[in-house]
N, C-alpha and C positions, 0 to 999 in steps of 0.2 A: 441404397446406392453406396458403393465403396468409394472412399475418397482416394485420390491419387497421392502417392507418397512424394513429398518434395525431395529433390536431390540435395544432399548436404552440400553446403558451400565449402569451397576449398579455402585454404588459409589465405591465399591471395585475394579471393573475393571478399572474405571477412575483413581483411585489412583495408581494402578499398572502401568498404562500406562505413568504416569508422574513422579513417584518417582525416576525412574532410569535416568531421564533426567538431574537431579541435577540443575534444573532451580528454584532457590529459590523464585523468584517472582511469577512464575507460580504455584508452590506448595502452596505458601502463599495465593494467590488469590483463589485457589481451596478450601483449607481448611476453609478459612474465609467465604466462601459462603455456607458451609454445616451447617445443624442443629447440635447443640451441642451433642445430643444423637448419631447422626450418626458418628461424629468424635470419640466419646468414643468407639463406636463399632469398628472403624478402629484401634484404639489403642489396643483393645483386640485381634483383628484378626491378626494384624501385630505388635506383641509386639517387634520385633527386630527394628522397626522404631518408637517406642513410643516417644523417646526423640526428634527425628526429627519432628514428627508431632506437638508436643507441642511447640518445639522451633521455628517452622516456622509460628506459628499463631500469631495474634495480642495478646498482653499481656492480655487484658480483656477477650477475648474469650478463650485463653489458660487456664486462671484461672477457667473459667466456666466449661471447660472439666475436668480439673485436679481434681476439688473437688468432682466429681461423680465417679472417678476411685477407684478401690480397693487399699488398703493401700500398698500392696506389689508392685503394679505397680507404685504408686506415689513415693515410695522409689527409685525404679530403675531410674525413670525419673530424680529426683533431683540429683542422683549420676552421671548421664550421661550428664546433661545439663552444659554448661559453667557457672562459678560462677556468672557472671553478669546477665545472663538470669534467673537462679534459684532465684537470689535475687529479680528481677523484678516480677517473678511469685509469690513468697511468699508475697511480699508487696501488690500485687494486690488481693490476696485471702481475702475473708471476714474473720473477726477476729475469728469467731467461727469455721469455716472450717480449718483455719490455726492452731488453737489450737488443734483441733481433730487430725490433721496430726502430729503435733509435739509431742503430748503425746504418740504416738506410737513408737517414736525413742529413742535410748539410750541418756542419759543425756549429754554425751560428744558431740554428734552430735547436740543436741538441742542448746547447748551453742554456737556452731560455727554458726549455722543458724540464731540464734537470733541477732548475731552481724551484719548480712547483712540487717536487717530490718531498716527502717527509724525510727527516734526517737519516733514519735508518735505511730507508729505501734508496736515498741518494747515495749513501755510502756503498751499498751493495752494487748499485748500478755503475758507479764510477769504477769500482773494483773490476767488474766484469768487462767494461769497455776498455780497461787498461790492458787486457790481454791481447795478444796479436790477432789480427783479423784472420778468420779461418781456423782458429785454434779451438780446442775443446773448452777452454776457459770462457769463450763467448757463449757457449751453449748451456753451461751448467747452472743449476739452481741451488740456492742455499736452503731451500725448504725441504728438509729431509728429517728422518728420525734417527738420532744417534744415541746409543746407550753405552754404558761402561762395561768392560769385560768382567768386573767383579760384582755386578748387580745380580740379583735373583730374577727369575722369570716373572715373579709376582711384581717386582719393581718395574720391570720392562713393560708389562701390560698396563700398569697404572700410568706410566709415562706416555704410552701410546694413547690412552684415553685423554690425557691432558693436552697433548700437542698434535695429535694425529689429524685433527680437523684442518690445520694450517699447512700440512705437509703435501708435497707434490704427489707422493704415493706412500702407502703403508704396506705395499706388497713385500718390500724388502726393508729390513732393519739393519743399520750399520753400527758396527762395534768399534769403539776406540778405547785407548788406555788413558791413564791419567795425564799423559803429555799431549793428548789429542791426536796421537798417531793412529792411523787406520790399522785395525787388527783383522777383521773379517766381516762378512755380512751374513744375515740369516733371513731365510724366507719366513713370512708370517706364519706359514703352516708349521714350521719347526717350533716357533714360539708357542702357538696355541696347543700343540700336542705335548709339549714338555711339561714336566711336573713343576708347580709353582715355586718349590723350594730349591730347584736346581740353579746353579750359578751359570751365567752366560758362557764363561770360559770352558765349562764342561760339555757344552753341546755344539760348540763350533769346532771346525777342523783346521782352521788357519790356512786354508787353501782358497785363494780368492783371485779375482781378475779386477784390475783397477786401471783407470786411464790417467795419464799425466796431464796436468793442466795445459801444458804447451803442445800436446799431441795435435796433429792435423785432424781436422774433422773427417776427412775421407778415411783415415786410418781407424778412427773410432767407429765409423760405419762398418768396416770390415770386421772389427772385433765383436760388435753387436751381432752381426750376421753369423759369425763362426761359433758364437757361444750361446745363441738363442736366449738373450737376456732382455728384460723389459726396462732395466735401469742398471747403471754402473757407477761406482764411486769415482770421484776425481781427487787426486792427491798432488801435492807439490813434490819437489825433489827430496824433501825430508820425510816424505810419506805422511804428511799432515792432511787429514781429510778436509777438503775445501767445499765440496758440494757433490751433486750427482747429475748425471745426464740421463734423460729418459728416452724411451724409444720414439715418442712422437717428435722430439727434436731431431733425432737421427733420420727419421723418415723424411722430414723436411729437407735435411741436408742432402739425402740421396736424390730427392726430386730435383733440387737445385743443381746438383752436380750432373745429373742426367741431362737436364735441359741445356746446360752449358756445353757439355760434350757434343750433343746433337747439333747445336748451333755451330760449334767449331768444326765439326766434321763436314758441315755444309759449306764451309769456307767463309765464315764471318766471325767477328768477335762476339763474345757472349753478351747478351742483352740483360741489363740489370732490372729492366722494367718490362711489363707486358707489351707485346708488339703494338697494340692499338693505343697504348698510353705513352710510348716513347716519342719525343719530339722528332719531326721529320729530319731536321739537320743532324741530330744525334744519331739517328738510324743511318743516315748517309755516312757519317764518320765511322760507324762500326763496320760498314760494308766496303767503303772505298779502299781501305788499306789493303785488304786481301785481294780486291779486284785489281789494284795496281800491281801487287806482287805477282799474281797469276798472269796478268797481261805481259809483264816483263818476261816471265817464264816462257810464255807462248812466243814472244819475239825471238827467243833462242831457237824455237822450232823453225821459224822463218830463216834464221841464220844457217841452221843445219841444212835446210833445203837449198839455200844458195850455194853452200859448199859442194853439194852434189848436183849442181846445175848441169855440168857437162854430161854426167851419167843420164840425167833425165832427158836432155836434148838428144842423146844417142838412142835411148830406149824409152820413148814416150809412154810405152805401155806400162812402165813402172809407176808412173804418176797415178794411174787408175786405181792402184791398190793402197796408196798412202793413207786415205781416210780409214780404210778397213784395218790396216796394220796398227796405226797409232790408237784407234779407238779400242781395239781388242786388248792392247797392252794397258791402256788407261783403265778399262773395265776390270781387268784382272787385278791391277794394283789397288783400285778402289775397294773391290771385294775383300782383298786380303787385309788392307789397313782397317777397314770397318770391323772385321771379325776380331783382329788382334786388339784394337782399342777397346772393344766391348768386353773381350775376355780379360783384359788387364783391369778394366774398371770394376768388374765383379770379383776379381781376385782368383780367376781360374788359372792365370799364368803370371809369372813374375820375370824380372830381368834374368834370373839364373836359368830360366827355361829357354833361353835364346837358341841354343843348339838344337833342342827338340823341335822348336818351331821352325828353324831353318830346314831341318831334314824333312819335316812334313810338307813345307811349302815347296821344296825342290820336287818332291814326288807329285804334289798337287799341280804345280806349274807344268811339269812334263806331261801329266795326264790331260790337263785342260788344253795345253798347247797342241798336243797330238791330235785331239779331237777337232779343234778348230783348224789346225793345219791340214788334216785330212779333208775337211769340208772345203777349205780354200782350194786345195789341189784338185778335188773333184769338180768344183765349180769352173775352174779354168779349163780343164780337160773337156767338160761337157759343152761349154760355150764355144770352144774352138771348133767343135764339130758343126755347129750351126752358124757361127760367125767367124770363119777362118781369117777374114781380113783384119779383125781386131788384134789378134795376138801373133799373126804371121806364122811362118813355118817353124819357128822355134818355140811353139807354145808349150812343149813338154818341159823345156828348161825354165820357162816363165812359171809354170805350175809348181815345179820343185822349189823355185825361189820363194814363191808366195807361201807354200806349205812349211818350209823350214824356217822362214822368217817369222811366221806366226808362232811356231814352237818357241823360238828364241825370245821374241818380244813378250809373249804371255808368261814365260818362265821368269824373265827379268821383272815384269810387272808384279808378280806374286812375291818375289824376293824383296823388291823395293818396298812394296806395301806392307809386308809383314815385319821387316827389320827396322824401318824408319821409326815407328812408334817406340820400339824397344831402345833404340839408340837415343832418342829424345828423352825417354824416361831415365836412362843411365846418366844423361847429361844434366838431369834435374829439371827438364822442361816438361810441359804438359803434352802427353802423347796425342791428345786430341787435335793439336795444331798440325799434325801430319794428316790434314784433312784429305778427303777423297779428291777434291779439285786439285790440291797441291800435289798429291801423288800422281794424278792423271797428267798434270803438266810436266812433271819430272819425267814420266815414262814416255810422253810424247816426243821429247827431245832425244832421249837415248834410244827410243824405238826406231826413229829414222836412221840412226847410225847403224843399228843392228840390221835393219831391212836392207840398206844399200851395201853393207858389208857382205851379207848373204848373196845379194844380187851380183856383186863383183865375183864371188866364187863360182856361181853357176853360169853367168853370162859373159865371163871374161873370154875374149876372142870370138864371141858370137855376136852379141849386140853392144858390148862395152869394149 
């Protein structure tokens, strides 16, 4: 008889089978034999055991798992770990990851945790935290390989063997002179293929790309993308090499910026915490400001309608198309603002491209408005044949009013939605704050003015 093969247990099932045994050696052996990403998934799945999972791993592997967890989970783990273990974990973390975690904590907590760091790590952390928030200085790590420009390749290889294990990356080797000034960088491939007796200065070309320590993180993101690099050096105003920024940190920045922009486009302030983790009152605070601003904006719409009260009372039929007109303008404005904000975020357009954008949006607005205007005109003409009492004998004039008003409102919507982000960027503000709801509210008010101005042209002496 053939025996049935047992289905191998999943990592989760294996974890469940041993976590209740309270055998620390068994748990430690199991966790240390798993992939870092698999352990991170266990932490997410069994959040009640998060601190036990991290606490039972070797310090090096625990740090590797810790740095890829969500900030809210990291906070819980640090709070639950014994002081000695949390100190070991923080000391083991790469300087840039430790700084990223600490800057999310209240200043009182940061002060206490910094006291647990070893003197050298404390010095590095305080230096990184001293740079402006959102700057490249907050992202950089001092764990890199630097060599002198007068060294031989043999000396470089020996240096790599000695210090490479503690470096963030050995893919790129950084060259400095006797003053510590950055000279150039070399790919490890160039070092390996060069003759051992060659001098470093003989194989470098002195053409390099470097970040300033005070550069904005978004700018660094664009530089990485344009130059296809895995790491870039960071220098000060005197070109002294201070550290490096690696691609994993830049990807984190890109994700954070993308999330912030999406939230702002939706008409709310950016959330610093995951949605389910943020306190309800804090979530209320993030949303109420924009809600009030947009509500006040919509009150202007009511004011505009009150201004045209006489026209509406004389030609009630005009009121039937108000929702159609203002929603079309709002939709076109939201489309345009979203496209422009996204294009600016990824570096496809800059402030200097405003005239090209304006020309394209004028043509787009006319084309979009013409299509909608034609549909609106046709709709009125067709309905008038079946329901003549609705539009009366002057339905043709009403149809032209609706058609041309749609062209004007949609054109204005596309121009407002495309230009507002550029104007805000020029003023030094975040383009994402010209969110779709904000643009829609703006176009609602101006759309009514356009609509009734067109109505006055076509219906003057007839209904008005």
